[in-house]
C-alpha positions as a printed NumPy array, in Angstrom:
array([[128.034, 110.782, 105.061],
       [125.688, 107.775, 104.942],
       [122.649, 107.897, 102.689],
       [119.11 , 107.963, 104.071],
       [118.655, 104.265, 103.241],
       [121.833, 103.249, 105.062],
       [120.895, 105.337, 108.081],
       [117.36 , 103.898, 108.118],
       [118.682, 100.319, 107.907],
       [121.12 , 101.039, 110.737],
       [118.336, 102.392, 112.965],
       [116.11 ,  99.411, 112.059],
       [118.815,  96.871, 112.956],
       [119.637,  98.679, 116.202],
       [115.949,  98.847, 117.192],
       [115.56 ,  95.141, 116.394],
       [118.442,  94.098, 118.648],
       [117.412,  96.408, 121.48 ],
       [113.784,  95.204, 121.239],
       [114.819,  91.559, 121.326],
       [116.975,  92.108, 124.403],
       [114.218,  93.972, 126.231],
       [111.507,  91.429, 125.422],
       [113.75 ,  88.486, 126.289],
       [114.078,  89.759, 129.875],
       [110.336,  90.23 , 130.481],
       [108.841,  88.137, 133.266],
       [106.234,  85.548, 132.124],
       [103.659,  87.318, 134.318],
       [103.968,  90.42 , 132.184],
       [103.474,  88.784, 128.793],
       [ 99.727,  89.526, 128.615],
       [100.118,  93.273, 129.25 ],
       [103.049,  93.293, 126.832],
       [100.857,  91.734, 124.131],
       [ 98.209,  94.396, 124.723],
       [100.845,  97.091, 124.364],
       [102.117,  95.666, 121.09 ],
       [ 98.541,  95.605, 119.788],
       [ 98.307,  99.328, 120.526],
       [101.604,  99.96 , 118.736],
       [100.38 ,  98.001, 115.716],
       [ 97.296, 100.201, 115.627],
       [ 99.614, 103.204, 115.304],
       [101.385, 101.404, 112.439],
       [ 98.032, 100.87 , 110.69 ],
       [ 97.229, 104.582, 110.936],
       [100.65 , 105.483, 109.517],
       [100.253, 102.983, 106.69 ],
       [ 96.817, 104.378, 105.844],
       [ 98.296, 107.873, 105.628],
       [101.142, 106.685, 103.368],
       [ 98.764, 104.728, 101.149],
       [ 96.303, 107.607, 100.879],
       [ 98.92 , 110.088,  99.659],
       [ 99.416, 108.26 ,  96.311],
       [102.909, 109.708,  95.863],
       [103.97 , 106.701,  93.789],
       [102.591, 103.306,  92.95 ],
       [105.38 , 101.682,  95.009],
       [104.403, 103.615,  98.137],
       [100.755, 102.711,  97.577],
       [101.555,  99.002,  97.232],
       [103.91 ,  98.993, 100.22 ],
       [101.369, 100.936, 102.265],
       [ 98.656,  98.4  , 101.418],
       [100.986,  95.551, 102.4  ],
       [101.772,  97.345, 105.671],
       [ 98.061,  97.755, 106.394],
       [ 97.445,  94.046, 105.772],
       [100.438,  92.925, 107.849],
       [ 99.747,  95.205, 110.811],
       [ 96.027,  94.373, 110.808],
       [ 96.714,  90.632, 110.825],
       [ 99.215,  91.189, 113.629],
       [ 96.597,  93.076, 115.663],
       [ 93.985,  90.349, 115.174],
       [ 96.458,  87.6  , 116.048],
       [ 97.66 ,  89.532, 119.09 ],
       [ 94.139,  89.925, 120.433],
       [ 93.453,  86.226, 119.854],
       [ 96.597,  85.236, 121.743],
       [ 95.869,  87.715, 124.55 ],
       [ 92.331,  86.347, 124.88 ],
       [ 93.64 ,  82.791, 125.014],
       [ 96.185,  83.732, 127.681],
       [ 93.552,  85.483, 129.796],
       [ 91.284,  82.423, 129.593],
       [ 94.079,  80.401, 131.211],
       [ 93.734,  82.5  , 134.38 ],
       [ 89.982,  82.   , 134.706],
       [ 88.742,  79.181, 136.898],
       [ 86.664,  76.461, 135.324],
       [ 84.524,  76.04 , 138.469],
       [ 81.205,  77.813, 138.702],
       [ 80.735,  80.077, 141.726],
       [ 78.615,  78.697, 144.555],
       [ 75.231,  80.307, 145.097]])
């Protein structure tokens, strides 16, 4: 019977490979909505990390929770910046005629 760590690593590796295969086949037209979706998923990760950090079960969980908050928050900010930049590419530079 595998330990919890081995099982967790197996699930993580499987999710990584499945995620890469799914994202690789996404049409370029869908990249902006996909970025918005990943920003929403990162927000869920921030909430989970805040809960883990706030429990103070051990100093390791507090430190890892704080690192998770920082990483997910920077990923959210970067995702919104990239999404904004991509949406600006679709806007016309001409001003509308009066």
